C-alpha positions as CSV (number, residue, x, y, z in Angstrom):
1,M,13.8,31.6,-3.5
2,R,10.1,31.7,-4.5
3,D,10.4,29.0,-7.3
4,Q,12.7,26.7,-5.5
5,V,11.7,23.3,-4.1
6,R,9.9,23.3,-0.8
7,L,9.6,20.9,2.1
8,I,6.3,20.3,3.8
9,A,6.4,19.0,7.4
10,Y,4.9,19.0,10.8
11,A,7.1,20.8,13.2
12,D,6.5,18.3,16.0
13,R,7.4,15.4,13.7
14,V,10.6,16.8,12.3
15,G,12.8,18.3,15.0
16,G,10.1,18.3,17.6
17,S,9.4,22.1,17.5
18,L,9.6,25.1,15.2
19,R,13.1,25.8,16.3
20,G,14.0,22.1,15.9
21,L,12.5,22.2,12.3
22,R,14.6,25.3,11.5
23,E,17.8,23.6,12.9
24,V,17.1,20.6,10.5
25,L,16.7,22.9,7.6
26,D,19.9,24.7,8.5
27,G,21.7,21.5,9.4
28,P,21.4,18.2,7.5
29,L,19.2,19.9,4.9
30,A,21.2,23.1,4.6
31,G,21.0,24.6,1.1
32,V,18.4,22.0,-0.1
33,F,15.1,23.9,0.2
34,G,14.1,27.5,-0.6
35,G,10.9,27.2,1.4
36,V,9.0,25.2,3.9
37,H,5.3,24.6,4.4
38,V,4.8,24.2,8.2
39,L,1.7,22.2,8.7
40,P,-0.6,23.6,11.4
41,F,1.3,24.8,14.4
42,Y,-1.6,26.4,16.1
43,L,-3.0,25.6,19.5
44,P,-3.3,22.7,19.7
45,Y,-1.4,21.0,17.0
46,D,-2.7,17.5,18.0
47,G,-6.5,18.0,18.2
48,A,-9.2,16.0,16.4
49,D,-7.6,16.5,13.0
50,A,-3.8,16.8,13.4
51,G,-3.9,20.6,13.8
52,F,-6.6,21.4,11.2
53,D,-9.1,22.1,14.1
54,P,-7.2,24.7,16.3
55,D,-8.8,26.0,19.5
56,D,-7.0,29.2,18.8
57,H,-5.9,30.1,15.2
58,L,-4.0,33.1,16.5
59,A,-1.8,31.2,19.0
60,V,1.2,29.0,18.4
61,D,1.1,25.9,20.5
62,P,3.6,26.6,23.2
63,R,4.9,23.0,23.0
64,L,6.1,24.0,19.5
65,G,7.3,27.5,20.3
66,T,6.1,31.1,19.7
67,W,5.4,33.5,16.9
68,D,9.0,34.6,17.3
69,D,10.0,31.2,16.1
70,V,7.9,31.6,13.0
71,V,9.6,34.9,12.4
72,A,13.0,33.3,12.8
73,L,12.2,30.5,10.4
74,A,10.9,33.1,7.8
75,R,14.2,35.0,7.9
76,G,15.9,32.2,6.0
77,H,13.1,30.4,4.2
78,D,9.9,31.3,2.4
79,V,7.3,30.0,4.8
80,T,3.9,28.7,3.9
81,A,1.2,28.4,6.5
82,D,-2.4,27.3,6.6
83,L,-5.5,29.5,6.8
84,I,-8.2,27.1,7.8
85,V,-11.0,28.9,6.1
86,N,-13.9,26.4,6.2
87,H,-14.3,25.7,9.9
88,V,-13.2,26.1,13.5
89,S,-13.0,23.7,16.4
90,D,-16.0,23.2,18.7
91,R,-13.5,23.7,21.5
92,S,-12.6,27.2,20.3
93,E,-13.5,30.4,22.0
94,A,-15.0,31.6,18.7
95,F,-17.5,28.7,18.8
96,R,-18.1,28.6,22.6
97,D,-18.5,32.4,23.2
98,G,-18.6,34.0,19.8
99,D,-21.3,35.3,17.5
100,P,-23.7,32.4,16.6
101,G,-24.1,34.0,13.2
102,M,-20.5,33.1,12.3
103,F,-21.6,29.5,11.8
104,L,-23.3,27.7,9.0
105,T,-26.6,25.8,9.8
106,F,-28.7,23.6,7.7
107,D,-31.5,26.1,7.5
108,K,-29.2,28.9,6.2
109,V,-28.6,26.8,3.1
110,F,-32.0,25.2,2.9
111,P,-34.5,27.7,4.4
112,H,-37.3,25.8,2.7
113,G,-36.1,22.3,3.5
114,A,-34.2,19.9,1.3
115,T,-35.1,16.9,-0.7
116,A,-33.3,13.6,-0.7
117,D,-31.7,14.6,-4.0
118,D,-30.5,17.9,-2.5
119,L,-28.8,16.0,0.3
120,L,-27.4,13.2,-1.8
121,G,-25.9,15.7,-4.2
122,I,-23.7,17.3,-1.5
123,T,-20.0,16.8,-2.1
124,R,-18.2,15.7,1.0
125,P,-14.8,13.9,1.5
126,R,-16.2,11.7,4.3
127,P,-19.0,9.1,4.4
128,G,-22.5,10.3,5.4
129,L,-24.1,13.7,5.6
130,P,-22.3,16.8,6.8
131,F,-24.6,17.8,9.7
132,T,-24.2,17.6,13.5
133,R,-26.9,18.4,16.1
134,T,-25.5,20.9,18.6
135,T,-26.6,23.6,20.9
136,L,-25.5,27.0,19.7
137,G,-26.7,30.4,21.1
138,G,-29.0,28.6,23.5
139,R,-30.8,26.7,20.8
140,T,-30.5,23.3,19.4
141,R,-29.4,23.6,15.8
142,L,-28.3,21.4,12.9
143,L,-24.8,22.7,12.1
144,W,-22.9,22.1,9.0
145,T,-19.8,19.9,9.7
146,T,-18.0,19.0,6.4
147,F,-15.2,17.1,8.0
148,T,-15.8,15.9,11.6
149,P,-18.4,16.7,14.2
150,H,-15.7,18.7,16.0
151,Q,-15.0,21.0,13.0
152,I,-17.9,23.5,12.7
153,D,-18.2,25.2,9.3
154,L,-18.1,29.0,9.1
155,D,-20.6,31.1,7.4
156,V,-18.0,33.1,5.4
157,D,-20.8,35.6,4.3
158,D,-21.1,36.7,8.0
159,P,-19.1,39.8,9.0
160,A,-17.9,38.2,12.2
161,A,-16.6,35.2,10.4
162,R,-14.8,37.4,7.9
163,A,-13.3,39.5,10.6
164,Y,-12.0,36.3,12.3
165,L,-10.3,35.2,9.0
166,S,-8.9,38.7,8.4
167,S,-7.3,38.7,11.9
168,V,-5.5,35.4,11.1
169,L,-4.3,36.7,7.7
170,R,-2.8,39.8,9.4
171,R,-1.0,37.7,12.0
172,L,0.6,35.5,9.4
173,A,1.7,38.5,7.4
174,E,3.1,40.2,10.5
175,C,5.3,37.1,11.2
176,G,6.9,36.8,7.8
177,V,4.8,34.2,6.1
178,T,4.9,34.6,2.3
179,L,2.4,32.1,1.0
180,V,-1.0,31.2,2.7
181,R,-2.6,27.9,1.9
182,L,-6.4,28.1,1.9
183,D,-7.3,24.8,3.5
184,A,-10.4,23.0,2.2
185,V,-11.4,26.2,0.4
186,G,-13.7,24.4,-2.1
187,Y,-16.2,23.7,0.7
188,T,-16.6,27.3,2.0
189,V,-19.8,28.6,0.3
190,K,-22.7,26.2,0.1
191,R,-25.8,26.9,-2.0
192,A,-29.1,25.0,-2.3
193,G,-29.4,23.3,-5.7
194,T,-25.6,22.7,-6.1
195,S,-23.1,20.2,-4.9
196,C,-22.0,22.7,-2.3
197,F,-18.4,22.4,-3.6
198,L,-16.6,25.2,-5.6
199,T,-19.8,27.1,-6.2
200,P,-19.6,30.4,-8.2
201,E,-20.0,32.1,-4.8
202,T,-16.9,30.2,-3.6
203,F,-14.8,31.6,-6.3
204,A,-16.1,35.1,-5.5
205,F,-15.1,34.5,-1.9
206,V,-11.6,33.4,-3.0
207,D,-11.2,36.5,-5.2
208,D,-12.1,38.7,-2.3
209,L,-9.9,36.9,0.2
210,A,-7.0,36.8,-2.3
211,A,-7.2,40.5,-2.8
212,E,-7.1,41.0,1.0
213,A,-4.0,38.7,1.2
214,H,-2.2,40.5,-1.6
215,G,-2.8,43.8,0.3
216,L,-0.8,42.3,3.2
217,G,2.0,41.0,0.9
218,L,0.8,37.4,1.0
219,E,0.5,35.1,-2.0
220,V,-2.4,32.6,-2.0
221,L,-2.3,28.8,-2.6
222,A,-5.6,27.0,-3.1
223,E,-6.1,23.4,-1.9
224,V,-8.6,21.8,-4.2
225,H,-8.5,18.0,-3.9
226,A,-11.0,16.8,-6.4
227,H,-11.4,16.0,-10.1
228,H,-8.7,17.7,-12.1
229,R,-11.2,20.1,-13.9
230,H,-11.6,21.9,-10.5
231,A,-7.9,22.7,-10.3
232,L,-8.1,24.2,-13.8
233,D,-11.1,26.3,-12.7
234,A,-9.4,27.4,-9.5
235,A,-6.0,28.3,-11.0
236,V,-7.2,31.6,-12.4
237,H,-8.3,32.9,-9.1
238,V,-5.2,32.4,-7.0
239,D,-1.4,32.7,-7.2
240,R,-0.9,29.0,-6.9
241,V,-3.0,25.8,-7.0
242,Y,-2.0,22.3,-6.0
243,D,-1.3,19.8,-8.8
244,F,-2.5,16.7,-7.0
245,T,-3.3,15.1,-10.4
246,I,0.3,14.1,-11.3
247,A,0.6,11.6,-8.4
248,P,-1.7,8.9,-9.7
249,L,-0.6,9.6,-13.3
250,V,3.1,9.1,-12.3
251,L,2.2,6.0,-10.4
252,H,0.2,4.6,-13.4
253,A,3.0,5.4,-15.7
254,V,5.8,3.7,-13.7
255,F,3.6,0.7,-12.9
256,T,2.3,0.1,-16.5
257,G,4.7,1.8,-18.9
258,D,1.8,3.9,-20.2
259,A,2.9,7.5,-20.5
260,A,-0.2,8.8,-22.4
261,P,-2.4,9.9,-19.5
262,L,0.5,11.8,-17.9
263,R,1.5,13.3,-21.2
264,R,-2.1,14.6,-21.8
265,W,-2.1,16.2,-18.4
266,L,1.3,17.8,-18.8
267,A,0.0,19.5,-22.0
268,A,-3.2,20.8,-20.4
269,R,-2.4,21.5,-16.7
270,P,-2.1,25.1,-15.3
271,S,1.4,26.4,-14.9
272,N,0.9,28.2,-11.6
273,T,1.1,25.1,-9.5
274,V,2.7,23.5,-6.5
275,T,3.4,19.9,-7.6
276,V,3.1,17.0,-5.1
277,L,3.3,13.3,-5.2
278,E,2.3,12.7,-1.6
279,T,0.8,14.7,1.2
280,H,0.2,14.4,5.0
281,D,-3.1,12.7,4.0
282,G,-1.5,10.1,1.6
283,L,-1.5,9.6,-2.1
284,G,-4.4,11.3,-3.9
285,M,-6.3,9.4,-6.5
286,I,-9.6,11.2,-7.1
287,D,-7.9,14.0,-9.0
288,A,-7.1,11.8,-12.0
289,G,-10.1,9.6,-11.7
290,P,-13.3,9.6,-13.8
291,G,-15.4,11.8,-11.5
292,D,-19.1,12.2,-11.8
293,R,-18.9,12.9,-15.6
294,G,-16.7,10.0,-16.6
295,D,-14.1,12.3,-18.0
296,G,-11.1,11.3,-16.1
297,L,-7.5,11.0,-17.2
298,L,-7.6,7.5,-15.8
299,S,-10.6,5.2,-15.8
300,A,-12.0,3.7,-12.6
301,A,-10.4,0.3,-13.6
302,Q,-7.0,2.0,-14.0
303,I,-7.3,3.8,-10.6
304,E,-8.2,0.4,-9.0
305,A,-5.2,-1.1,-10.7
306,V,-2.9,1.6,-9.2
307,V,-4.4,1.0,-5.7
308,A,-4.0,-2.7,-6.0
309,R,-0.4,-2.4,-7.1
310,I,0.3,0.0,-4.1
311,A,-1.2,-2.6,-1.8
312,D,0.9,-5.4,-3.3
313,N,4.1,-3.3,-3.2
314,S,3.5,-2.2,0.4
315,G,2.8,-5.8,1.6
316,G,-0.8,-5.0,2.3
317,T,-0.1,-2.2,4.7
318,S,-1.7,0.6,2.6
319,V,-5.3,1.7,3.2
320,A,-7.6,3.1,0.5
321,S,-10.4,5.5,1.3
322,R,-13.4,5.9,-0.9
323,V,-16.2,8.4,-1.8
324,P,-19.2,7.7,-4.0
325,S,-17.3,8.7,-7.2
326,G,-14.4,6.3,-6.5
327,V,-11.1,6.0,-4.6
328,Y,-10.3,9.3,-2.8
329,Q,-6.8,8.6,-1.6
330,V,-4.5,5.9,-0.4
331,S,-2.7,6.1,3.0
332,C,0.8,4.9,2.2
333,T,4.3,6.4,2.0
334,L,5.6,6.9,-1.6
335,Y,8.5,4.7,-0.9
336,D,6.4,1.8,0.2
337,A,3.9,2.4,-2.7
338,L,6.9,1.9,-5.1
339,G,7.9,-1.3,-3.5
340,C,10.9,0.3,-1.6
341,D,12.8,0.2,-5.0
342,D,15.3,3.1,-4.9
343,E,15.4,3.5,-8.7
344,T,11.6,3.6,-9.1
345,F,11.4,6.1,-6.2
346,L,14.0,8.3,-7.8
347,L,12.3,8.0,-11.2
348,A,9.0,9.3,-9.7
349,R,10.8,12.1,-8.0
350,A,12.7,13.1,-11.2
351,L,9.4,13.3,-13.0
352,Q,8.0,15.5,-10.3
353,L,11.0,17.8,-10.3
354,F,10.9,18.3,-14.1
355,V,7.3,19.3,-14.1
356,P,6.7,23.1,-14.2
357,G,5.6,24.7,-11.0
358,I,7.0,24.6,-7.5
359,P,7.9,21.1,-6.4
360,Q,6.9,20.3,-2.8
361,I,8.2,17.3,-1.1
362,Y,6.7,15.8,2.0
363,Y,9.1,15.1,4.8
364,V,8.4,11.3,5.0
365,G,8.8,11.0,1.3
366,L,12.1,13.0,1.4
367,L,13.5,10.6,3.9
368,A,12.3,7.4,2.1
369,G,10.1,6.7,5.0
370,R,8.2,3.4,5.5
371,N,4.6,2.9,6.5
372,A,4.0,3.4,10.2
373,T,1.7,1.3,12.4
374,F,-1.4,3.2,13.4
375,V,-4.5,3.1,15.6
376,G,-7.6,4.9,14.4
377,D,-6.8,7.4,11.7
378,A,-5.2,5.5,8.7
379,R,-3.5,8.7,7.6
380,E,-1.1,8.2,10.5
381,I,0.6,5.6,8.2
382,N,2.4,8.5,6.5
383,R,2.9,10.8,9.4
384,R,5.8,9.1,11.4
385,R,7.9,11.1,13.8
386,Y,11.6,11.7,13.3
387,T,14.0,12.7,16.0
388,R,17.0,14.8,15.0
389,A,19.1,11.7,15.2
390,E,16.7,9.8,12.9
391,V,16.8,12.6,10.4
392,D,20.6,12.6,10.4
393,E,20.6,8.9,9.8
394,A,18.0,9.0,7.1
395,V,19.8,11.6,5.0
396,R,22.8,9.3,4.9
397,Q,20.9,6.7,3.0
398,P,22.2,6.5,-0.6
399,V,18.7,6.9,-2.1
400,V,18.1,10.1,0.0
401,A,21.5,11.5,-0.9
402,R,20.7,11.0,-4.6
403,L,17.3,12.6,-4.2
404,L,18.9,15.6,-2.5
405,E,21.2,16.0,-5.4
406,L,18.2,16.1,-7.8
407,V,16.6,18.7,-5.6
408,R,19.8,20.8,-5.7
409,L,19.9,20.5,-9.5
410,R,16.3,21.6,-9.8
411,N,17.0,24.6,-7.6
412,A,20.3,25.8,-9.1
413,H,20.5,24.9,-12.8
414,P,19.7,27.9,-15.0
415,A,17.7,25.9,-17.4
416,F,14.8,25.7,-15.0
417,A,14.4,29.4,-15.1
418,G,13.6,29.1,-18.8
419,E,11.0,27.4,-21.0
420,F,9.6,23.9,-20.5
421,S,8.8,21.6,-23.5
422,L,7.4,18.1,-24.0
423,P,9.1,16.8,-27.1
424,D,7.5,13.9,-29.0
425,A,8.6,10.5,-27.9
426,P,7.7,6.9,-28.8
427,D,4.9,5.1,-26.9
428,G,6.1,4.2,-23.4
429,E,8.7,7.0,-23.3
430,L,8.7,10.5,-22.0
431,V,11.0,13.4,-22.5
432,L,10.7,16.5,-20.3
433,A,13.0,19.4,-21.3
434,W,13.9,22.9,-20.1
435,R,15.9,25.5,-22.0
436,N,17.2,29.0,-20.9
437,G,19.5,30.3,-23.6
438,D,22.3,27.9,-24.0
439,A,21.5,26.1,-20.8
440,T,19.4,22.9,-21.0
441,A,18.2,20.2,-18.7
442,E,16.4,17.0,-20.0
443,L,14.8,14.0,-18.3
444,R,14.5,11.0,-20.7
445,V,12.4,8.1,-19.5
446,A,11.9,4.7,-21.0
447,L,9.0,3.4,-18.8
448,A,8.8,-0.1,-20.2
449,R,12.4,-0.7,-19.2
450,G,12.2,1.5,-16.1
451,S,15.3,3.4,-17.2
452,W,15.8,7.2,-16.8
453,R,18.5,9.7,-17.4
454,V,19.0,13.4,-16.5
455,S,21.2,15.3,-18.8
456,V,22.3,19.0,-18.6
457,D,24.2,21.4,-20.8
458,D,25.6,24.6,-19.5
459,G,26.6,25.8,-23.0
460,V,30.0,24.1,-22.8
461,E,29.3,20.4,-22.8
462,R,26.4,18.0,-22.4
463,R,26.7,15.5,-19.6
464,T,24.6,13.0,-17.7
465,V,24.2,13.9,-14.0
466,A,21.8,11.2,-12.8
467,D,20.4,8.0,-14.1
468,G,18.9,4.7,-13.1
469,C,17.0,1.5,-14.1
470,A,14.1,0.3,-12.0
471,T,14.3,-3.3,-12.9
472,H,11.4,-4.5,-10.7
473,L,9.0,-2.6,-13.1
474,K,9.6,-5.3,-15.6
475,K,7.8,-8.0,-13.6
476,P,4.3,-9.0,-14.9
477,S,1.4,-7.1,-13.3
């Protein structure tokens, strides 16, 4: 099951618990997914950052279940779980009563002070500087807080911090997890004179942590949400790396009919990827953008055009977040971003499913979910809750039923166990092809017309198994 399509979901938002999530996977989604990434289920799952700031990384939130429920889920599905490597919660016992040396302070990175250029050069996915004034070990210190003031960065060079991370790895392995996602790993090792993101020392840390994980029977997935060159750099250090870059490229392609940027990426991207169009944080943009060197797959103007089209398609309900180098991400469901047009939605999914790697589909996107209202965190737009009855209703939608058939094809057809190719095609068209002996599968897309067709051949006859025409794409931009 390791290369089959995977679902990514919060247990509390699909089924209400770990057991409820398993019942959804074994019920209305039976036979669809080979694996599931369960977003943080630790205690508590609803802290300051939707579970990415657990008080106890070694405890399952009892409102969701127990470690036995994780074991039960792993019996039938490859399970991915998060190792939150960069930080701990300021509510955690590790922070309140642990070794102060575990945590990263300003003076550890800048023992001789820092210039304005040093500080302005720090990469951070939030506005402002990553420091919080806090009492630690009986002293007032300036702690490094990359994300929020409640998420205290670890000093991963410290033995106590490494022992803490090792204990979490062991627990995940003991409970049947097969793939561990290194959350925010690019920020772990900061060094003066650098951007403090994906430093050479970070890669050394990843190599060491991956070796430890492999010794426990775990594979390692790196989350690197930044300019696409960073994914290329990280791919050689881990078993899998996210391909966030395809999302803005697919959106640009279906909105404009311009396949060239996506084609360039398909020819250059690493093969050991987990492919995504949307995540629990929204639709990533920065990965394909120009970055600080101006060498993006899309220009700043092209990214802005994608963002504007998403806003138009969603009726103005999407929210874009920005960093100094450009648009970071857009909070919006994929279905709303594509104007709630079934054929465009299925076209985008077909492109994702034909790209090499492990396709991962976010639960809201699977169910053709709409933007939710929110208070505070705009990311809640794409984090709606589904009761079991709502899941049952959603999978009966014709668009979802057609998507599930595409997922089953990707999982089962023998061509996808073979070789991928990207045949030549006229401007505005794409052909993505797989071959394994006599078995073939081909996705042919005419972007200018919005038409697409999936054909397969099992060595007996060639037949069309899915097609569509996204007529709304013809409207003037």
